[in-house]
MIZA-197843 format. One record per residue (C-alpha): residue in three letters; chain; x, y, z. Coordinates in Angstrom, 2 decimals, padded with zeros to 5 digits. Example, Ala and Ser with C-alpha at 12.3 -4.5 7.8 and 13.67 -1.06 7.14 Angstrom:
REM MIZA-197843
PT   residuo   cadena         u         v         w
PT       Ala        A    012.30   -004.50    007.80
PT       Ser        A    013.67   -001.06    007.14
//
This chain:
REM MIZA-197843
PT   residuo   cadena         u         v         w
PT       Met        A    124.18    013.29    151.48
PT       Ser        A    126.81    012.14    148.95
PT       Cys        A    126.27    015.40    147.04
PT       Phe        A    127.01    017.42    150.16
PT       Arg        A    130.13    015.39    150.96
PT       Phe        A    131.44    016.01    147.44
PT       Phe        A    131.10    019.79    147.75
PT       Leu        A    132.56    019.77    151.29
PT       Thr        A    135.56    017.74    150.16
PT       Phe        A    136.12    019.96    147.16
PT       Phe        A    135.93    023.05    149.34
PT       Val        A    138.47    021.74    151.88
PT       Leu        A    140.90    020.60    149.22
PT       Ser        A    140.71    023.95    147.43
PT       Leu        A    141.36    025.83    150.64
PT       Leu        A    144.32    023.65    151.57
PT       Ser        A    145.77    023.97    148.08
PT       Leu        A    145.50    027.82    148.12
PT       Thr        A    146.91    028.02    151.66
PT       Thr        A    149.83    025.76    150.85
PT       Glu        A    150.69    027.75    147.76
PT       Ala        A    150.56    031.01    149.68
PT       Gln        A    152.79    029.55    152.38
PT       Asn        A    155.38    028.08    150.01
PT       Asn        A    156.02    031.19    147.92
PT       Pro        A    158.22    033.74    149.71
PT       Asn        A    157.06    037.33    149.98
PT       Tyr        A    158.94    039.38    147.37
PT       Leu        A    160.22    042.80    148.47
PT       Tyr        A    162.59    044.34    145.96
PT       His        A    165.38    043.69    143.44
PT       Ile        A    168.28    045.53    141.74
PT       Cys        A    169.75    044.64    138.36
PT       Asp        A    173.16    046.11    137.34
PT       Asn        A    173.48    047.89    134.05
PT       Thr        A    176.32    045.62    132.84
PT       Thr        A    174.90    042.86    130.64
PT       Phe        A    176.11    039.64    129.06
PT       Ile        A    175.23    037.69    125.90
PT       Arg        A    172.84    034.84    126.41
PT       Asn        A    173.91    031.24    125.82
PT       Arg        A    177.61    032.08    126.27
PT       Thr        A    180.11    031.18    129.01
PT       Tyr        A    178.74    033.65    131.56
PT       Gln        A    175.22    032.32    131.14
PT       Thr        A    176.49    028.74    131.65
PT       Asn        A    178.38    029.71    134.82
PT       Leu        A    175.38    031.56    136.17
PT       Asn        A    173.08    028.62    135.63
PT       Arg        A    175.59    026.36    137.38
PT       Leu        A    175.84    028.76    140.35
PT       Leu        A    172.11    029.07    140.81
PT       Ser        A    171.47    025.35    140.46
PT       Ala        A    173.88    024.69    143.37
PT       Phe        A    172.06    027.00    145.80
PT       Pro        A    168.88    025.00    146.70
PT       Asn        A    170.83    021.92    147.85
PT       Ala        A    173.67    023.82    149.56
PT       Thr        A    174.33    023.25    153.23
PT       Ala        A    174.04    026.70    154.77
PT       Ile        A    175.89    027.65    157.93
PT       Asn        A    174.03    030.31    159.95
PT       Gly        A    171.57    030.48    157.02
PT       Phe        A    174.38    031.72    154.77
PT       Tyr        A    176.17    030.12    151.80
PT       Asn        A    178.60    031.59    149.22
PT       Thr        A    180.40    030.07    146.25
PT       Thr        A    181.81    030.84    142.83
PT       Ser        A    181.25    029.40    139.35
PT       Gly        A    183.63    029.34    136.33
PT       Glu        A    186.99    030.98    135.70
PT       Glu        A    188.09    034.48    135.03
PT       Pro        A    187.04    036.60    133.16
PT       Asn        A    183.62    034.90    133.38
PT       Arg        A    183.75    033.85    136.99
PT       Ile        A    180.60    034.57    139.01
PT       Tyr        A    180.46    035.16    142.77
PT       Gly        A    177.23    034.48    144.54
PT       Phe        A    175.61    033.93    147.96
PT       Phe        A    172.28    033.61    149.68
PT       Leu        A    171.32    034.66    153.20
PT       Cys        A    168.20    033.52    155.03
PT       Arg        A    166.62    035.46    157.86
PT       Gly        A    168.07    034.28    161.14
PT       Asp        A    164.78    033.07    162.64
PT       Val        A    163.36    031.01    159.78
PT       Leu        A    163.35    027.18    159.63
PT       Thr        A    165.69    025.28    157.31
PT       Thr        A    162.78    024.24    155.09
PT       Thr        A    161.56    027.80    154.80
PT       Cys        A    165.06    028.94    153.90
PT       Arg        A    165.41    026.28    151.21
PT       Asn        A    162.00    027.07    149.71
PT       Cys        A    162.85    030.76    149.55
PT       Val        A    166.23    030.18    147.94
PT       Thr        A    164.77    027.71    145.43
PT       Phe        A    162.13    030.25    144.45
PT       Ala        A    164.66    033.04    144.22
PT       Thr        A    166.98    031.18    141.80
PT       Gly        A    164.18    031.16    139.20
PT       Asp        A    162.69    034.53    140.04
PT       Val        A    165.91    036.54    139.79
PT       Ile        A    166.55    035.27    136.22
PT       Gln        A    163.09    036.46    135.23
PT       Lys        A    163.70    039.92    136.70
PT       Cys        A    167.34    040.29    135.65
PT       Pro        A    167.70    038.05    132.55
PT       Val        A    170.94    039.47    131.04
PT       Glu        A    172.52    041.52    133.83
PT       Lys        A    175.88    040.42    135.27
PT       Glu        A    175.06    041.55    138.78
PT       Ala        A    171.77    041.24    140.67
PT       Val        A    170.31    041.12    144.18
PT       Ile        A    166.80    040.18    145.21
PT       Trp        A    165.13    040.45    148.59
PT       Tyr        A    162.24    038.51    150.17
PT       Asp        A    160.84    038.42    153.66
PT       Glu        A    162.62    035.15    154.29
PT       Cys        A    165.91    035.43    152.33
PT       Leu        A    168.03    037.40    149.92
PT       Leu        A    170.13    036.24    146.98
PT       Arg        A    172.97    038.05    145.22
PT       Tyr        A    175.52    037.36    142.47
PT       Ser        A    178.10    039.47    140.62
PT       Asn        A    181.02    039.25    138.18
PT       Lys        A    183.16    040.93    140.94
PT       Ser        A    184.11    039.51    144.31
PT       Ile        A    181.42    040.32    146.85
PT       Phe        A    182.54    038.16    149.76
PT       Ser        A    183.52    039.72    153.10
PT       Thr        A    183.01    043.15    151.50
PT       Leu        A    180.62    045.91    152.49
PT       Ser        A    178.30    046.53    149.51
PT       Glu        A    178.44    049.85    147.74
PT       Met        A    175.01    049.33    146.18
PT       Glu        A    172.27    051.77    147.11
PT       Thr        A    170.15    051.09    150.17
PT       Lys        A    166.39    050.76    149.73
PT       Tyr        A    163.76    051.85    152.28
PT       Leu        A    160.28    050.42    152.48
PT       Val        A    158.03    052.24    154.90
PT       Gly        A    154.63    051.63    156.49
PT       Val        A    151.67    053.73    155.45
PT       Gln        A    150.50    054.59    158.97
PT       Thr        A    152.04    057.31    161.18
PT       Asp        A    152.20    056.87    164.94
PT       Thr        A    150.00    059.03    167.10
PT       Asp        A    153.09    060.22    169.01
PT       Pro        A    155.89    060.12    166.40
PT       Ile        A    158.52    061.79    168.63
PT       Gln        A    158.09    059.26    171.40
PT       Phe        A    157.94    056.44    168.89
PT       Asn        A    161.26    057.52    167.23
PT       Glu        A    162.98    057.75    170.59
PT       Val        A    161.99    054.21    171.47
PT       Gln        A    162.85    052.98    167.98
PT       Lys        A    166.31    054.54    168.03
PT       Val        A    167.30    052.99    171.37
PT       Ala        A    165.85    049.57    170.47
PT       Met        A    167.49    049.32    167.08
PT       Asn        A    170.93    050.45    168.40
PT       Asp        A    170.67    047.77    171.11
PT       Ala        A    169.83    045.18    168.47
PT       Val        A    172.86    046.23    166.36
PT       Ala        A    175.18    045.92    169.38
PT       Gln        A    173.93    042.42    169.97
PT       Ala        A    174.16    041.32    166.31
PT       Val        A    177.75    042.41    165.76
PT       Ser        A    178.86    040.40    168.81
PT       Val        A    177.69    037.00    167.51
PT       Ala        A    178.86    034.89    164.55
PT       Lys        A    175.39    034.77    163.04
PT       Arg        A    175.25    038.61    162.80
PT       Phe        A    171.57    038.40    163.77
PT       Ala        A    169.47    039.83    166.61
PT       Thr        A    165.93    040.80    167.56
PT       Lys        A    164.68    043.37    170.06
PT       Glu        A    161.40    044.25    171.77
PT       Ala        A    160.73    047.57    173.47
PT       Asn        A    157.63    049.08    175.12
PT       Ile        A    156.25    052.16    173.34
PT       Ser        A    153.47    052.44    175.96
PT       Arg        A    151.68    050.23    178.39
PT       Phe        A    149.79    048.36    175.65
PT       Arg        A    152.11    048.86    172.66
PT       Thr        A    155.38    047.12    171.78
PT       Leu        A    158.00    047.76    169.12
PT       Tyr        A    159.54    044.71    167.45
PT       Gly        A    162.86    044.98    165.64
PT       Leu        A    165.14    042.65    163.71
PT       Val        A    168.66    043.29    162.31
PT       Gln        A    171.01    041.07    160.33
PT       Cys        A    174.26    041.23    158.31
PT       Thr        A    175.87    038.64    156.07
PT       Pro        A    178.00    036.48    158.43
PT       Asp        A    181.14    036.96    156.28
PT       Leu        A    181.27    040.65    157.26
PT       Ser        A    183.53    041.74    160.11
PT       Ser        A    181.95    043.12    163.24
PT       Lys        A    183.14    046.54    162.26
PT       Asp        A    181.60    046.40    158.75
PT       Cys        A    178.38    044.93    160.10
PT       Asp        A    178.11    047.71    162.69
PT       Arg        A    178.82    050.35    160.06
PT       Cys        A    176.31    048.98    157.56
PT       Leu        A    173.48    048.89    160.08
PT       Arg        A    174.16    052.16    161.89
PT       Val        A    174.41    054.11    158.57
PT       Ala        A    171.03    052.66    157.59
PT       Ile        A    169.46    053.44    160.98
PT       Gly        A    170.82    056.98    160.75
PT       Glu        A    168.63    057.53    157.74
PT       Leu        A    165.38    056.63    159.55
PT       Pro        A    164.46    060.19    160.57
PT       Lys        A    164.64    061.23    156.92
PT       Cys        A    162.74    058.36    155.38
PT       Cys        A    160.53    056.95    158.11
PT       Phe        A    159.84    059.55    160.78
PT       Gly        A    156.96    058.42    162.98
PT       Arg        A    156.03    055.51    160.70
PT       Asn        A    154.70    052.41    162.49
PT       Gly        A    156.70    050.02    160.37
PT       Gly        A    159.55    049.87    157.87
PT       Arg        A    162.43    047.95    156.35
PT       Val        A    165.90    048.88    155.21
PT       Leu        A    167.45    046.69    152.49
PT       Asn        A    171.15    046.59    151.69
PT       Pro        A    172.92    043.68    150.05
PT       Ser        A    175.19    043.44    153.09
PT       Cys        A    172.65    044.07    155.86
PT       Phe        A    169.00    044.71    156.53
PT       Phe        A    166.64    045.47    159.36
PT       Arg        A    162.93    045.75    160.02
PT       Phe        A    160.69    047.27    162.75
PT       Glu        A    156.98    046.88    163.32
PT       Ile        A    154.43    047.28    166.17
PT       Tyr        A    153.31    043.64    165.82
PT       Pro        A    155.35    040.44    166.18
PT       Phe        A    156.65    039.32    162.78
PT       Tyr        A    159.54    036.99    163.58
PT       Asn        A    159.64    033.56    165.12
PT       Gly        A    160.11    033.74    168.91
PT       Ala        A    158.49    037.15    169.33
PT       Ser        A    156.25    037.45    172.38
PT       Ala        A    152.57    037.99    171.71
PT       Pro        A    151.26    041.54    172.10
PT       Pro        A    148.71    042.49    174.83
PT       Pro        A    145.07    041.95    173.73
PT       Thr        A    144.53    045.71    173.34
PT       Thr        A    147.62    046.33    171.26
PT       Val        A    147.03    048.53    168.22
PT       Thr        A    148.60    046.92    165.15
PT       Thr        A    149.12    047.73    161.54
PT       Ser        A    148.59    045.32    158.65
PT       Pro        A    151.66    043.05    158.18
PT       Asp        A    151.84    044.06    154.54
PT       Ser        A    150.92    047.76    154.75
PT       Met        A    154.18    048.65    153.09
PT       Val        A    154.86    051.22    150.38
PT       Asn        A    156.87    049.22    147.94
PT       Pro        A    158.95    051.43    145.58
PT       Asn        A    158.80    049.00    142.68
PT       Gly        A    154.99    048.85    142.78
PT       Ser        A    154.80    045.13    143.52
PT       Lys        A    151.66    043.82    145.16
PT       Pro        A    151.88    042.78    148.85
PT       Arg        A    151.27    039.14    149.64
PT       Trp        A    147.91    039.65    151.34
PT       Ile        A    146.27    040.71    148.01
PT       Pro        A    146.62    037.32    146.22
PT       Ile        A    145.77    035.50    149.45
PT       Ala        A    142.65    037.60    149.98
PT       Ala        A    141.64    037.08    146.35
PT       Ser        A    142.17    033.29    146.67
PT       Leu        A    140.18    033.08    149.86
PT       Ser        A    137.38    035.19    148.35
PT       Ala        A    137.20    032.75    145.43
PT       Val        A    137.02    029.81    147.85
PT       Leu        A    134.34    031.57    149.89
PT       Gly        A    132.36    032.17    146.72
PT       Leu        A    132.70    028.50    145.82
PT       Ala        A    131.51    027.55    149.30
PT       Leu        A    128.42    029.73    149.03
PT       Leu        A    127.64    028.27    145.60
PT       Ser        A    128.11    024.76    146.95
PT       Ser        A    125.82    025.54    149.90
PT       Phe        A    123.16    026.87    147.50
PT       Ala        A    123.41    023.76    145.35
PT       Phe        A    123.12    021.60    148.46
PT       Val        A    119.95    023.38    149.60
PT       Ile        A    118.34    022.93    146.17
PT       Trp        A    119.37    019.24    146.19
PT       Arg        A    117.82    018.76    149.64
PT       Met        A    114.57    020.43    148.58
PT       Arg        A    114.27    018.16    145.55
PT       Lys        A    115.10    015.10    147.54
PT       Ser        A    112.50    016.06    150.20
PT       Gln        A    109.89    016.37    147.44
PT       Glu        A    110.87    012.96    146.04
PT       Asp        A    110.65    011.45    149.55
PT       Lys        A    107.11    012.77    149.88
PT       Glu        A    106.12    011.24    146.52
PT       Asn        A    107.80    007.94    147.33
PT       Ser        A    105.98    007.78    150.65
PT       Arg        A    102.74    007.42    148.67
PT       Lys        A    103.92    004.44    146.66
PT       Val        A    102.52    001.03    147.26
PT       Gln        A    105.84   -000.91    147.57
PT       Leu        A    105.37   -000.58    151.34
PT       Leu        A    102.13   -002.59    151.08
PT       Asp        A    102.26   -006.29    152.01
PT       Leu        A    099.13   -007.84    150.58
PT       Gly        A    100.50   -011.33    150.97
PT       Gly        A    100.09   -011.12    154.68
PT       Gly        A    097.02   -008.99    154.53
PT       Asn        A    098.79   -006.16    156.36
PT       Phe        A    099.33   -002.50    155.59
PT       Val        A    102.27   -000.63    157.07
PT       Asn        A    102.11    002.88    158.48
PT       Glu        A    101.70    004.61    155.15
PT       Tyr        A    098.29    002.89    154.72
PT       Ser        A    095.57    003.60    157.24
PT       Asn        A    093.10    001.17    158.82
PT       Glu        A    090.51    003.91    158.38
PT       Asn        A    088.37    004.39    155.30
PT       Phe        A    088.29    007.66    153.44
PT       His        A    085.32    008.87    155.51
PT       Gly        A    087.44    008.58    158.65
PT       Glu        A    085.51    005.59    159.99
PT       Arg        A    087.51    002.83    161.66
PT       Val        A    087.33   -000.60    160.05
PT       Gly        A    088.08   -002.34    163.28
PT       Gly        A    091.32   -003.81    162.07
PT       Ser        A    089.54   -006.20    159.68
PT       Gln        A    091.99   -008.04    157.44
PT       Glu        A    089.18   -008.84    154.99
PT       Phe        A    088.57   -005.22    154.26
PT       Pro        A    091.73   -003.25    154.81
PT       Ser        A    091.80    000.27    153.36
PT       Ile        A    093.96    002.14    150.89
PT       Gln        A    094.27    005.91    150.39
PT       Leu        A    091.89    007.32    147.73
PT       Asp        A    094.59    008.79    145.46
PT       Ile        A    096.30    005.33    145.28
PT       Ile        A    092.96    003.74    144.26
PT       His        A    092.49    006.31    141.56
PT       Ala        A    095.90    005.71    140.12
PT       Ala        A    095.54    001.87    140.26
PT       Thr        A    092.14    001.82    138.48
PT       Lys        A    092.97    004.67    136.09
PT       His        A    090.30    006.79    137.73
PT       Phe        A    087.75    003.98    137.58
PT       Cys        A    088.09    003.66    133.87
PT       Asp        A    085.26    001.56    132.14
PT       Glu        A    087.79   -000.85    130.63
PT       Asn        A    088.76   -001.84    134.20
PT       Arg        A    085.12   -002.49    135.25
PT       Leu        A    084.55   -006.14    136.33
PT       Gly        A    080.84   -006.01    137.13
PT       Glu        A    078.41   -005.34    139.96
PT       Gly        A    078.89   -006.33    143.57
PT       Gly        A    077.23   -005.80    146.94
PT       Phe        A    078.86   -002.39    147.19
PT       Gly        A    078.16   -001.33    143.65
PT       Pro        A    080.34   -001.44    140.50
PT       Val        A    083.67   -003.25    141.00
PT       Tyr        A    086.85   -002.22    139.22
PT       Lys        A    090.16   -004.01    138.85
PT       Gly        A    093.46   -002.21    139.27
PT       Thr        A    097.18   -002.79    139.52
PT       Leu        A    099.31   -001.21    142.19
PT       Thr        A    102.78    000.13    141.44
PT       Asp        A    104.38   -002.96    142.95
PT       Gly        A    102.46   -005.22    140.48
PT       Lys        A    099.81   -006.53    142.85
PT       Glu        A    096.20   -006.57    141.57
PT       Ile        A    093.16   -005.33    143.46
PT       Ala        A    089.38   -005.10    142.98
PT       Glu        A    087.61   -001.93    144.22
PT       Ser        A    083.99   -000.85    144.65
PT       Cys        A    083.16    002.55    143.13
PT       Lys        A    080.62    003.35    145.83
PT       Thr        A    082.94    002.85    148.73
PT       Pro        A    086.42    003.62    147.33
PT       Gly        A    089.14    003.01    149.79
PT       Met        A    087.86   -000.41    150.88
PT       Leu        A    089.82   -003.26    149.29
PT       His        A    087.60   -006.13    148.12
PT       Gly        A    090.02   -008.48    146.44
PT       Gly        A    093.57   -008.94    145.20
//
């Protein structure tokens, strides 16, 4: 059983490790690197490192934090924004990951922005605070088209405009919206701007992006719009914290069935690969356990034939030794002539070897033997199975 426990423990720990890793790493969406570059290991690099190192431990208000690093002409402006519904720990994990990831993707560019499901991070050599971004807007769209695209677009337009109106009216610049597409189908939407934007700029950023939906995403069951100053997302399944569960018969698309323009792999691919590896390990462990059990069962059968269970001192034989002789005749419980199985007698006397012969007795030739527990016996060749001495 210890072998089985080892494989079970290993399987559980592997699954927990893979699951934890998948949960901790944010889901990367897209990034933009500006064409303006800087020289490594100079003042700008030092200021950038200082800026990014301050982000993970920053106290964010409304999930937003902005700061600067260094002096002109090498001053850097930067901020991070976490999705309005995520927990503080999720926000911190995303920002921490982003500070290392953005340097890998934009190693020498003076301006960069990177988006994840849970947060975005941006920095520039120009002031970017309280200013509507002029960077290009990116659209990520679902691969499936709705069965009634016209009806879907009408519901989507109304729902997203309602969400925008709600977002621009609160300091957090964040809102979610649910709308019924049909009796059993619901549209889920989320919109957000950086909180330093004015209501007017936030409204403009989101409505311009929504206005492009008929061109980029007509009838699609899911999509995202990414701008450094605002973003939104819509799906036909709940994807944000606090969303109501869909009816049991709701038709849903895969959470990561997105066409990503930069060719990055969606999160479910590494998770599926990891779980497949764990499943394979589990099957291998189960196979090894079955083999181990078969061998142990065989050993138990062999051990059951050993003589250590025999207690000659008291003249008794436990269950493994019968009180019947090898012909099946009952010996009446006689303690003078208890019986032993024939194969044990053969093993003890070395198959009635001549060197073990003691002489002649009332039952014929008598042979000595030694059982596996060290006890000695004397056995008649004519009536093997009846113990005559010990």
